[in-house]
MIGUVEX-296743 format. One record per residue: residue in three letters; x negated, y, z negated of N, C-alpha, C in turn. Coordinates in pm, whole numbers, plus 50000, padded with zeros to 5 digits. Atoms other than C-alpha are relative to their C-alpha. Last residue first. Example, Ala and Ser with C-alpha at 12.3 -4.5 7.8 and 13.67 -1.06 7.14 Angstrom:
BEGIN
ser500824988150006486334989449286500775010949927/ala499114988150000487704955049220499105012050000/
//
This chain:
BEGIN
ser499425013050033801234322132133499444989350091/thr501055009450040798844351432160500554986149973/ser499645008550114801204373632359498874990349970/ser500714995350120799434398832585500374992049876/ala500695010650071800424378332890499285004749875/gly501265005849956803004400133054499404990249903/phe500435006850120806674407332991498754992050031/asp500645012649965807084432233271499484993549872/glu501455001050012809444459133144499514986250043/gly500605000149868812974467833254498494999649998/phe500674987349973814214478332910499245000150133/ile499134988750031816834451132866499375013250041/ser498944999649900814714424833043500915012149979/ala500654996249875811664432732827501035000950113/leu500164985550002813944431632523499325005050127/arg498694993749980814984396332614499905015150001/thr499505001949864811444383432666501315007350024/asn499955014249968810034398732347500654998750138/leu499035006149908808834433832292500024984949985/phe498755002750071807174451131994501094994450092/lys500255007850121803584449332126501304995849931/gly498865008850024804674461032470499834991149878/thr500365013949971801234474632561501144990249976/pro500375002149859802384510932594499644985550034/asp500525013850000804234511232260499594996150141/met500225004950136805174546832163499274986649999/asp500974991250065804734561732511499654995049860/arg501325002749940806464531832670498925008649935/arg500455013050050809374535332424498624996650055/leu500514998150135809664572432504499464986949944/glu501254992649987809994564632875499365002249862/arg501025009149946812584537732808498645007050012/phe500415009250107814584561132586498884990950048/gln500804992050093814614587932857499514991349884/ala501324998249937815794562133111499075007949909/phe500715012850001818614552232874498605001250062/asn501364998350052819664587732793499184987250006/pro500684988549937822814588733011498545001649956/tyr500554990950100823784553432897499245011550066/leu499094998150112826114531133102499545010849902/glu498744994149954824414532633441500915003749884/asp500314986649948820924526933299501275007350043/leu500064991250115822414497833104499635014250039/his498664997350053823504479533418499965010649890/gln499224993049897820114482833588501395003549950/val500344985849992818184474633268500845007450104/asp501414996949994819934441533202499825014950026/leu500444988149927823414432033089498485001749995/ser500875004549891824444396333000499335011750071/his499664993249876826014402432660498994995950105/phe500195005449866826134384232329500395010050108/lys499095010949966825904404732011499874996250147/gly500355012050073823344426531835500854988050034/trp501395003849976823374455332083499614987149930/his500664999050129827184457232086498594994550019/pro500125011350094828014459332453499435004149866/arg501415000950035829304490332637499844988849897/gly500525004150129832704487332799498495000449991/gly501024990750046833764507633101499404996549867/tyr499404988550067837074489933168498975009249935/lys499134992949905835634466033425500585012749940/arg500884991949916832904456733177500825008250100/val500434988750080835524445532924499025008850078/ile498874991350035837254423833182499515012449927/pro499594991849884834094409433339501155009649970/glu500934989149970832874399432988500385008050124/val499684987350067835974379732890499125011450047/ala498674995349960835854350333134500315013849943/asp500054997049857832094344633106501345005250051/tyr500664987149986832464347532728499905004050148/leu499124989550049835014319532726499385013750020/pro498814999049913832994296532950500955011149958/met500234993349873829804306132756501225000250093/tyr499574986049995831044297732405499905006250139/ser500374993549874830804260432344500585014150004/glu499205002949881831204250531980499525007850122/ser500395012949944828834247631684500674996950133/his501435000349967828954284331584499564987150069/leu500685006750110832754285831603498554997450041/thr499835014549996833704309731881499264994249879/his500865008850078834284347031864500264985450036/val499515013949991835714375532065498964990949938/ala500955010750030835184412131971500684986450011/ile499305012749985836964442232119498974988949983/ser500855011949992835744476332004500854987450005/cys499295011450058837764507632081499154987550022/arg499925012449923835674538532146500734989349919/val499415011150074835914574632031500084987750091/gly498624998550045833614597132232500474987949922/asp499224992249904830434597932441501465001449960/asn500484986349988827824587132185500765008450102/phe498914990750031829734556332069499615014650025/pro498875002549909827584528532219501115010449987/ser498745003350069824654544732037501094997450104/leu499515013349964821524542632249501224995849920/trp500145002849858820674579632249500594986650042/ala501225007849978822074587031902499944995550146/asp500874994749895824744614331918498694992550018/asp501244994950057827844602731728499075003750114/gln501154996149918831494596831820498815004349916/gly500134986249954834084578331612498675002850068/thr501154993050057834654540731590499895013950061/phe500264986849943837774519431642498825006549929/arg500334989250093838434482231583499765013050076/val499874987249931839924451231751499815011349898/glu500044988550090838914416031639500015013050081/ile500594988949925840014385831842500075012349911/pro499334987149976840724357031602499185009650086/tyr500604989850085839094322531648500625013750031/phe499224998150123841484296831796499485011649917/ser500304988150081840364290432152500925000649878/glu501025002650099840464254832289499745011949907/lys499465008050109843794258532467498994997849889/ser500935010650037842334286732674500564992349881/ser500015009849892845034307732840499064988449973/asp498815008450008845694325832513500034989250108/met500155008650117842114338532509501204990649985/val501045009949970842454351732864499844990249883/ala499435009649906845764368632780498984989150036/ala499085008750074844264385132471500594989350091/val500825009250078841374398532682500894990349922/glu500595009749908843824413032932499124990049926/arg498975009149947845964429532665499384989350090/val499615009150106842934444032485501034990050050/ala501085009650026841544458832807500404989849895/lys500105009249887844814475032913498964989249972/gln498835008849999845374489732567499954990050116/ala499955010050106841814502732531501194990550014/asn499835013149937841304520132863500304989049900/ala498994999049895841804556032741500294986550065/glu498655001150055839904547232422501095000250107/pro499434986550012836684540632609501474999149959/ile499254995249884835794504032539500425014549979/his499364987750046833144490132301500595007250121/tyr500184988549911832204454132378500835011649948/glu499194988150028831744425632133499625011150097/met500204989749898830584389832191500905011749965/glu499104988749973830284366531893499525008550118/asn500714991749903828924333431770500995010450050/met499474999049865830384318531454498985006750089/lys500924994249902829554307631101500624999650140/thr499825007149873832254302430840499155006850106/ile500425013850023830844316330515500104992050130/arg499335010149920830954353430591499444986249967/ser500925009649940829874377230316500824989550075/ser500125012650073832234406230254498934991550067/ser501025009649959832784442330353500034987449915/leu500334998949857835584468230351499084988850048/leu498895003049910837204458030022499584999750147/lys499505013450031834394455729764501124995750095/trp500985009649953832594485129919500394985749969/tyr500035001649855835664507529887499104988750046/glu501064991649947836214502129515499814996750148/asp501305002750062839524484229462498995010250052/thr500884988350010843204484529549498704995949932/thr500884999450116845584457529665499145012550004/asp499954985850033848514450029897499195001749872/glu500894995650107848354416330073500125015149982/ala500605011650066850654395530295499095004049884/leu501084995450088853034422630416499474988449918/gly501305002949940855024407330705498835004049913/ser500624987449958858214424230588498684997850072/glu499374995849874859934390030583499395013050052/pro498684993650012857504378530313500515004950135/ile500074985449994854624355530422501415006049984/leu500944994150096854134319130322500035015149991/thr500015006850129856984299730481499215007549895/asn498704998250063857754323330768500074993649861/val499854986150042854054325030852501315002049925/tyr501004997650105853654287030860500145014249946/ala499445006050122856884283331058499075002249882/lys498864991750040855544307831317500634994649872/phe500534988250067852254289031320501145009249956/ala500555003750130853994255831386499485012349927/ser498885002750090856114270631664499504996749860/arg499394987350038853064285831833501134997949900/arg500994992750081851224252531828500585013449953/leu499985005950133854274233731950499065007549906/trp498724996850063854674257232245500044994849857/pro499934985950039850994256132336501305003549927/ser498664994549974851004217632328500065014549955/trp499495005749876847584200532358501365005850040/gly500464992449885846204223932094500514994950132/leu498894996449912848404207931828499575007550126/val498885009450003845944188731609501045002950108/asp500455013849993842564205031666501164990250013/arg500605002949870843964239331748499694985150014/leu498924998749901846284240431446499484996850139/gln499185012150010843434227231232501165000350099/lys500745010949934841184255131360500804987149995/leu499934997649856843774281531270499274989050077/thr498635003049956844104266230922500145001950151/leu499865014649996840314266130876501394995950048/ile500715004349880840174303130966500114984950016/phe499144996649886842864309030702499344996050132/asp498935009949990840904290130438500885002750121/glu500615012349950837874312130512501044988950013/asp500394999049859839894344230482499474986850055/gln499505012049936841674335330156499544999150146/ser499684999749858839724360729954500464986450049/pro500965007749919839894359129575500454999350145/pro500075014150039842224386429443499014992650088/arg499485009549902841334422629517499914985849948/gly501015010049965840894444929215500594989750094/glu499535013550029843864463029059498894989650020/leu500305009949897842314497529039500444986149956/glu500575012150059843934524828832499834989350106/gly499195006350103844514556529030499294987749946/glu500384995050131843344574429340500934993949897/tyr499145003050114843444557229678499425006249874/leu500544994950126842094564930023501014998249887/asp499804985850018843554542930297499505004249863/his500604995250123842594508730430500215015149995/thr500154985650019844704490730690499315002649867/leu500614995450125844524455130822499925015249998/leu500294985749995846784439031086499505004649864/ala500184995150137846834401231135499525014450009/ser501244992950032848224392331477499995003449852/tyr500084991050115850854367231591498635006849992/gly499024989349984851904349331911499975010349889/thr499025000250109850044318031797501135010050022/asn499095011449989847814308132089500964998849882/pro499705006349870845084332731996500934988049987/leu500185014250030845354351331661500394992050124/ile499065007949921844864388031747499684985349978/phe500555012449948842994404731463501114992750075/phe499115011649998843724440731376499314988450069/glu500425010449906841844471231266501064989150005/phe498985008449937842484504131089499344989850091/asn500625011749938840424524330844501114991150055/arg501434997150007841624559330753499194989050069/his500715005750114845144551930872498525003450006/ala499214998350122847724569031095499264995449875/lys500004985950037845554574731400500665002549866/ser501384996450031844714537831438499895014649958/leu500315004950134848434530331413498585003849959/glu499384990950098849054552631715499714995649857/ile500694987149989846564532931924500565009849898/phe501244999850078847894499931789499235013150012/gln500144988350087851494506431895498645001449934/asp499264988249957852514483832184499635012649921/leu500614994949877849814458132120500705012750049/val501254993150033851024453931762499385006350124/asp499654987750069854594445931870498755008149966/glu499464990749901853344420732126500385013249936/thr501064993549924851154404131864500565010350097/lys500045005649865854044396631630499015008050084/leu498964994849912853134408331282499894993350136/phe499925009349887851174394730986501205004150084/tyr498705003949946850314424030759499814988950105/ile500095009549889847324431030538501414995950038/lys498795007449968847104461530313499754991150120/arg500085009449887844064476330139501344993050017/asn498835008750006844264507229916500004991550127/leu499105001949887840844522729888501184991149961/ala499235012450004838524536929624500974999750117/tyr498554999049990835814563329646500634986149994/thr499385013249991832124571129602501525001249989/asp499585004650132831114607029672500664986350015/val498864992150049829514609030014500274995749856/leu498835007350048826214596630162501105009849957/gln499014990550048823484611430379501244992249960/leu498645000149946820724585530407500855011049938/thr499254990850085816944585030366501355002450064/tyr499024990449949815524553930525500445009449890/gln499024994350092812494531730465500905010250070/ser500255004450138809944508630631501005005749900/ile499544989750093810904510030999499874994849858/val499335005850117808844487931229500345011149902/gly500875002350113807974500831575500804993849888/leu500904988550011809684514631884498954998149891/ser500954999749888811454482732001498995011449992/gly501325003450051813284473631679498925000750105/leu500205014449984816584473631866498634995649951/ser501195002749917816264511731883499744985450027/val499575012649939819394527431737498924996350101/arg498895004550085818304554631491500624987150052/gly500335010250098814984556031671501134995449911/ala500225013349944815954573931991499944989249893/asp498865003449914817524605431850499884986050056/phe498835001650087814954606331567501214995850083/leu500135013350060812114600331814501154997149905/glu499665009549895813314630632006499934985749947/pro498555000549972813414651031681500374990350112/asn499865010149894809854642431565501464998350042/glu501345005649981810174663331245500114988150096/asp500984989149996813234685931235498604995150031/arg499604990449896815914660631324498985011250015/ser498734993650035814024634731120500385009350115/val499144996949887811084610531155501325005849951/asn498744995450057808114606730923500865005250114/leu499414987249964805484586631108501235002949916/val498664998650056803214558830980500515014250028/glu499694986450045800194550031195501455000649952/gly499924999150145799584512331207500285013949947/asp501364998550053798374511231569499975001649849/pro500845011849973801684496731690498595000949943/arg500355001849859803614524831517499144987650020/ile501385004449985805144523031168499764996650147/leu500215009649892808324543631135498524996850014/arg501445001549982809534562130826499754988350095/phe500555013550017813144573630834498505000350024/asn501455000949983815124605630781499624985249996/lys500594986550003818704617630766498514999850035/val501444998650014820444585030864499585014850006/thr500334995350135824194584030795498525003449985/asn499734985750007824984582431169499745005749861/his501214992349974823204548731182500235015149993/leu500854998150118826194532731009498805008950027/ala500855011550023828664538031294498985003249891/his501095002449907831034567131251499304986849969/leu501225004250068834394576231101498964995950103/thr500634987750047837324595831246498694997249926/arg500254991249886838424566231459499395013449960/gly499424987150040838034541931172499655010450105/thr498874995549919836374507931185500585012749940/gly498795004950064833014494331076501185003450089/his498924990650029829834498031276501104993349920/thr498955006550077826484481831356501015010449950/gly498744992649986824534501431619501164993649926/thr499125006349901821754475331657501345007250014/ser500705001949872818914494431488500864993750107/phe500174987449926821134507531209499454997550140/ser498694994049974822314473331093499875012550085/gly499325007749897818934456131127501335006150038/ala500734998649874817104483430938500694992550113/leu499774986749944819764485130666499325001450136/thr500904989850053819574447730617500375013650061/gln501054994849913822614426930702499095009749924/val501305006150030824484407930428498885005450088/asp500834991750088827634429330410498614994649973/val500965009550056829864417630694498945007849925/asp499265010450072833024437730774499104989049945/pro499505010449909831114469530857500694989049921/leu500815012149999830904498630613500554990350103/asn499385011849940832164534430609499034988449990/ser498694995849949831534568030442500744988550066/phe500024999049854828804551230240501395004250048/gly499545011149918829064558329869499775002650147/leu500024997249857827794579029580500444987850081/gly498814992249967828474579829204500105003450148/gln500384985950004824914568729123501185009250034/glu500474997550137826044533429033499565014549981/ala498824998150084827984534429361499615002749855/ala499504986449979824714539629549501195002849910/leu500954990850065823234508029396500445014650015/arg499875001350144826354488129489499085009749926/ala498734994150042826434501329844500184999349850/ala500094985549985822724494229895501285006749953/gln500874994950105823044459029754499915015250005/arg499245000750125826044451929976499175005249883/leu498924990250007824194465030280500764999549867/arg498755005149941821004445430223501145009949976/thr498875000750092817854465530152501234994850072/gly499545013750013815034457230395501154998249904/ala499315004249878814594493330506500544985849992/gly500885008149919813774504430150500784994450118/phe500055014450021816304529830038498854993950079/thr501045006449920816344567529999499914985449959/val500715010850069819504584929880498944994550095/thr500895007949916821194617729970499304989549915/lys499395012949967824224633329806499164992250102/asn499845000249855822804668729812500584986950052/glu499454987149958823324673729437500265000350150/lys498554999850019822884636829361500625013050047/asp499774985750021819404635029513501525001649990/val498644995149986818394598329484500035014949970/asp499814986450048815094580129532501455004050021/tyr501264993150025813654545629600500205013849936/leu499834985550002816774523929574498695006849962/gly499634993350124816074487929665500085015150016/ser498574998450025814234469829940500225007149867/leu499884985350002810824466730104501485003349982/gln500574995150126810504430130004500065015349988/gly499135002750113812954420330279499465004749866/val500134988750093810844437230545500864998349876/asp498844999950089810294404530736499815011349897/ile500144991550118807864409131025501315000049923/met498754994050046807774380531276499715007949873/leu499844995750139804454373831447501395005749978/asp501174993450057803804353431765500245003349852/glu500925010550044806284327831897498735005849941/thr501344998849945809014353831915499184988249951/pro500955011349988812744353831853498685003750066/val500985002350106814344387231751498964989350034/ile500924988550005816294401532047498944998549891/asp501395004050025817934368132128499035011750005/ile500744999549876821594378332088498524997949967/phe499625011949925823854368631798499284999250135/ser499794997149858822234393031558500294987050074/his498584999449964822814383031196500255004850143/gly499735009549892819254371031136501435000350048/ser499265011450053819094388430796500314989650108/gly499244996850120816344412130903500684987649947/val498815008450022813594404031152500665004249870/pro499434998950134810924426631301501264991449990/arg498574996950004809254413331617500455001149855/ile499404998850133805524414831683501505002650016/arg498664994150011803534404131987500485000249856/gly498955005149912799814397531984501305007649985/glu500314998049859796704414831849501114995650095/trp499455011349923797744419631487499835002750149/asn500995010449976795384443331305500514988350083/ala501164994649929797514474831325499024989050040/ile499604996449864800694456431231498805004750081/lys499725012449928799124440030927500335002950145/glu501295006549972797624473030810500194987250080/ala500664992349895800984490830841498674993750039/leu499305002649875802664463130642499335007350116/glu500435013249955800014465430370500694996150130/gly501404999549960800614502730341499504986850053/glu500124993549870804404499530344498565000150049/ser500064985450008804314474530061499885005750140/pro499774995550138804974437629986499975015149984/ala500864988850041805434428930357500315004249857/ser499144992150089806844394530427499165010849936/tyr500704992250102804994379930725500995008449921/ile498934991150044806534351930927499455007549880/glu499904995450139803554336631105501285008049982/gln501265002750068802624317631418500085003649852/pro501074990049990806254318531517498734995649929/thr501035005550088808424287331559498795009250005/ala501384997049963811634301931703499074992949902/thr501035005250089815364295531704498635004650049/tyr501364997149956818484310631853499004995849894/arg500105000549855822054297131828498555001950048/gly500725011849955821914288131459499784999350149/ser499075009249934824654312931366499324987250046/trp498915004150089822434330231111500924989850064/asn499104989250040819324331231331501194994349922/arg498785000049918816714303931325500895011349954/trp499014989550026813114303031208501224997750089/ser498795000749918810484275531178500975010949958/arg498755000650074807004281731047501175000050095/arg498984990149967803584274531199501244998249912/gly500474986550023800384257431087500995010950033/ala500894998550116801274223831237499505014449991/pro501315006249986804074227231490499145002649877/ala501094991249960807484237631356498714992150020/lys501195002950079810384213331354498845008350052/pro501005008949940813364230031512498824997749906/ala501024992449927816074244231285498984990450060/thr501244996850070818934221631186499075008050088/pro499724994350133822594217331279498755004149924/ser500745007550100821744213331649500265006249864/tyr499934995950141824064223931928499174990849913/asp501324995750047822924218732287500005004149853/ser501035010249981825904197332397498645004049943/arg500734998049875828584219832251498784990850005/thr501394996150023830774205231976499275001550133/phe500194986149957834474205032070498545004749983/asp501114994950081834774167132057499665013950052/lys500944990649943838184156832189498925003849898/ser501305006649980839804125632043498945009550056/ser500645001850129842714145531900498624993450012/trp500514987250048843624157432250499224998249870/his501064995649910843894122232388499395013149951/ala501195008250026845834110332084498835004450087/gln500584996050127848304139132111498724992349972/met500594986749985848874133332479499335004549870/gly501175000849914849374096132427499305013450015/val501125005650074851704100432130498734999850084/pro500645008849902854104123732308498694994649941/val501364996249961855764137431990499464990350105/ala499974993849867859534131531984498605003650050/leu499975010549897859254106631697499965005750141/leu501345005049976858174135231468499974989550110/ala500295001149856861514153031507498654993950032/gly499415011949940863194150031170499594997150141/ala500265012550072861044173330962500524987650070/gly498955002350097861004201931211499854985949943/leu498825006749944859024203231533501184999549905/gly499714996749862856154227431472501334994650050/leu499844985649984855984227831095500435003550141/lys498714996350059856624190431084500265014950015/leu498955004449907853764184631326501385003649947/leu500004991149884851454205731111501084996250099/thr499434987250041852444186730798500075009750117/arg498555001950014851814153230968500685013249961/arg499435000949865848364164331083501534998849992/ser500135013149936847544174830728500615000450139/leu498745005949960847084211230628499774986750069/lys500255010849907844154225430432501324993050028/met499105011350021845054258930274499734989450105/
//
């Protein structure tokens, strides 16, 4: 719903109080340009003979010598073996950190997609590594099978999702890479390895979350479950009430998350629980309109925290029932848990030990509320334990705290304020999202980090699959073997 400036002021002050607005303060705030100085709406122009690439949010760009789309595993292996410079695999570009950009060769496995094989009795399926999540979930559903969980964005490739530890929410559920039974990995010399718990077990533990640093994965075999339906509910509640009980709420629902709405005093709480019966189908999503409303509140009333909160409270009281229940619907799980994002943003997410979750969430919420410019919701989720070496969740249930900024706006001041808080409480960063950690910090956070680094050197001694950022993460010298 697009709201006019006059409507927002009426919501905050009441219909008869517009003359009370300090015109000078409002005019000064309304003249602010929130666009960051280095933002560009277009990708850089590539030099002659090269191509231009940018990630989904537009923050990172590159002009590689070539972006190669592999039509088959064999041709991909040959390309890798014959390339003398650096190589970085690329999926949908949904990582917010610079682990993909290279000026050498980018490998796009998008053609290696679709359902290759299905074993309904054992509930396993084999997909090409370039299959997008929504496509994989839809194809599995046609076979009566489903993923036990999905993240909230459905356009990532399987390889990109697994390699960065992508997750959904649910304290008894796991990140996506925990579904992997087997994968095929192409080494720097073009050799193709079958990797499972029984065949190359150390590589299996390392390769499920690898940031694309061990080689290029061409296909996955996954352990799925019978497909299922969910009942989705969305509530708008006062943030203080949610902060008091969110740990217990996470134990009461299959999938639980909430979004703190900065500078409003409210949070949106989402639950998904198993459902059997006739499906209603979710009505068209209002998520993008809601983000626009929060931005409008910031743009028009950000100069007055009190007025901004009052306007949002009136907005909720006008549109939401007294119970706070804004949506109650049922549908197939993959149609409810995930969607495509239209509004682009940049994101930082850290995974906190559950024992520290409430303190960490409260402090992050306070920092966001202290910034008049912040409006994007803070996302809070839970993920169960698994055993991959670089999984952020390999030591127990963790609570994920994600902060966002609009893709065109400044983010570092906010992230610089949030990161010390989540690190203080033992947070591990999402591998595909902003963080400032290097090898020294990561060695302290991951018991198997040194073991992973040693295996990576054995697999790729010349650093063929590194770029500058990965070299920093793994403590490697990014030498001159690049051909750019």
